[in-house]
N, C-alpha and C positions, 0 to 999 in steps of 0.2 A: 203322182200328181204335184205339179209345182205349186208352192205356196206364194209365188210371185203375184203382187197386186197388179192388175190390169184394168185400165179404164179406158172407155171410149168417149172421145170428145168431138163434137160436131163444130164445124166453123173454124178449124185450127190453123188456117193459112196465116192470118193476120190478126192484129187487134187483141181484144179480150180472149179468144179462143187460143191464140198462139201463146198468150201470157199463161192461161191455164195450163196448157200442155208443158211449158217450160217448167212452171213450179212443180207440177206433178212428177215430172222426169227427175227435177232436182230432189224429190222425196224418194227418189228409188222406183217410181211407178213406171211400169210399160204403158206406153199410151198409144192407142189406135186413134188417129186423129183424121177427120174427115176433111177433104179439099175438093174443088171442084175440076182442078186441072192437074195432071200428073207432075208438071214442072213446080206446081207450089208444093206438092208432096216432097219432091226431090230437095227444094230449098230448105224446108222445114227439118226434114231428116239430116240434112247436111248441117244445120245449126244445132239440132238437139241430140244428134247421135243415134245409135242403134236401139235405144230405149224408145224411139218415136217411130212408129210404123203407119205410113199414110193408107188410107182408105179413100177411093175416088168416087164420090157420088154428090149429087144434089139433093137436099132433104125433101125436094119437091117430087122425086123420081123415086117411088116406092120399089120398082123392081131392081133398080141400082142398089138401093139400100140393103134389100133382101139379099142380092147377090154378094155382098160384101161380109155377110154373117159367117159364112163358113170359114173364111181365113181367121176370123177372131176365134171361133169355136175350135178350130184346130190348135191354135196358139195355147188356148186354156186347158187342153186336155178334156178332162170331165168336170173340170172346176167351174164355179161361178165367176162372173165379172165382179170386180170390186166395186165398179161404179159406171154409170152412164151420165155423161154431162151433156145436155141439150142446150147448145150455145148458139148455133148458127142463126143469124137474123139480119134483118134489113131495117132501114128507116128512111122515109121520104117525107117531108113536110109539106104543108099546103092547107088552106081553109077547106073543110070537108065539103062545104056546098059546091066548091068549084073542082075539087080534087078528082082526076079520073077514076072511075069505079075499078078500071083495071089496076090502077096502082093500089088501091084500098084492098082490092082483093088479093093481089100479090103478098101484102103484109101478112093476111091471113094464113095464106098457102104456105110461106116460108116461116113465119114465127110462131104459129100455133099448130096447124096441121102437119108442118114439117117435124115439130118436136114429137108429135103423137105417132108420125110414120115410123120415126126412128125408134121410139119406145115399142111400139108393137113388134117391130122386126127383131130388137135385141132383148125383149123381156124374158125369153126362155133363158139367155145366157145369164141375166141377172137374178134369175131364180124361180120363175114360174114354172121351169122344167124341173120337177122334183127329182129327177135322176143325177142331177148334177150335185156334186160334193161342195162342201164349204158353206159358210154363212151367205145368206142372200146379200146382194149388193143393194147400193143406194142410187137413186136418180136424182140428179140435180138439174133442175130448170133454171136457166139463166133469163130472168125478167128483166125489170127496169123499175127505177122509180116511177116511170110511167104506168106501170102496172097497177099502182095505188094512187098516183096524183097525175091527173091528165092536163097536160098543158095545151093551150091553144095551139093550133098549126101543127100539132103531132097527133092529130086525132085517129088517125089510121094505125099508127104505131101503138098509141095506148089501148086502143081496141083490141089489137092482137095480144098485146102482153096482159091486159085484164082478162081476155079469155084464157091465155096461157095459165094464169094462176088460179081460175076457176077450175080448169081442167086439172091442174096440179093437185088441188084440194081433193077433188073426186077421185083421182088415181091413188093418192096416199090412202084413203079410206079403203078403196077397194083392194089395193095391194097389201093390206094388212093380213089377208088370207095366206099370203106367201112369205110374210115377214119383211117385205121390201119397202123402205122408206121413201117418200118423195119430198124433196126438200126445194124451196125457192129461195134464189139469191137475187137481190134488187140493187144491181150498180146504179149509182148516180152519174155524174160527169166524170169520165175516166180518159185519161190521155192516151189517145190511140190515133193512128193514120187517118180515121173516119173524119176527122176535123178538117185535114187538108182536103179531102174529097168534098165535104160539105161546102167548103168556101168556093169551090169551082162549079157549085150547082146553078143552073140557070133557072132561077124563079120568075123569069120576066113574062111567063103566060099568066101570072097574077097581077101583073102591073096595071092593067086596066081596071082592076076591081078596087072597091074602098078599102080592102083589107091592106093593100100594099104598103102604105107608111108603117102600120103596125107589125107586118111581116118582116120588113127590114130590121125594125127595131129588135124583134124576136131573134132572127138569125144572128145579128150581131152579138146579142146577149149570150146566146147558145154557144157561138165560137168562142168567146172569153171565158165562159164557164168551162167549156170542154178543155181548153188549153191550159186551164189552171186547175184541173181536176186531179183525182187520185191516180197514181200509176197503175196501169193495168195489173200489175203483179200482185196488187193488193186483192184483187177479185180472185187471183189464183190461190191465194193463201188462205182466203175465206172458203173457196171451194174445198181445199184440203181439209180445213176445220169442219165443214159439213159432212165430208165423207167419213172422218175418222172420230169425231166426238162421240162419247158413248152414249150422251142423251142429247142429241142435236135438237136445235129449234126447227120449227116448221118453215121459217124464213129468216133471211140474213139480208139487212141493208147494207150496202157498202157506199157510204155518202159522206163527202166531205161536208163539215159544219152540219153534222147531223141533225142538232137541235132546230136549226133553222129550215134546213132544206127537207127534213122529214117529219119529226116528232111535232112540231107546231103546226104545219100544214094540215097533218092528219087529225090533230086535236081540234082545230079550229072549225066553225060551222062553214059548210060549203059556200053559202052565200057571200060569207065575208072574204073567203079566199077568192071567189069570182071577182069580187069588186076589187080587191088589192091587185090582181093580176091584170084585170082590165084598165085599171087607172095607170098602172106602169107602163102598159103598151100603147096606150091610147085607143082603147076598145070601147070606151064608155060613150053612149049615145049623146051627142052634142059636144063630145070632147074634142078641143082643137088638136089636129094631127101634129 
């Protein structure tokens, strides 16, 4: 049996997932990373070396996920996975009363059900198969600050991440039977190429609604925050900590200016947070745009 640490990371082609894979490879971990296109897998393998092995699947495609499991099982021999990192996700903004239901549903399919589909497929390798040798692995679910603090115009994303967190707590309690821990990581604004993509998003379908001025303010603020956020490698180091700590926390916020952007908003009364956000964005009734 190889004692090599092996971790599966979803959504490893760019952004936070790529950074997590890079950090883990730097710590000597063999990473099986999911990508949706073979050429992306080849690119990441070229960047990270032979310690990175691409798996081609979309997290909404359960048969494709299950088809990738034997390759990981073969590489493990009879051992357990050291970890499973559910990172793949999407985010698209808009006022919920106008956002197409198909777009909202897609958030839940990718960000919540996708994580569960991958967990179901790989859980035997993590340790629910008692025939495997070695300590049970850990499952790390990449949530977001939005999993705890719901911003306007990110309702679909916040709903999917809040659901992911609720699911994570239930899974952790259920998987105690097998000694498998489930840990949540909550990144805030992180510098990734997603902000370049966000700048090109056409939000004009909301231009005729009363939300348009506030929505423009929100997007401008989000872009500034994103481009001045933490490096994605910081999330990777926190994932490494969550995988290796002898007594890990159940959740890890990864937030710049943590007091202002995490601790205080969670401590303040929700109505006060509502008012502060609404005043800043121009969402108070009767407030001039």
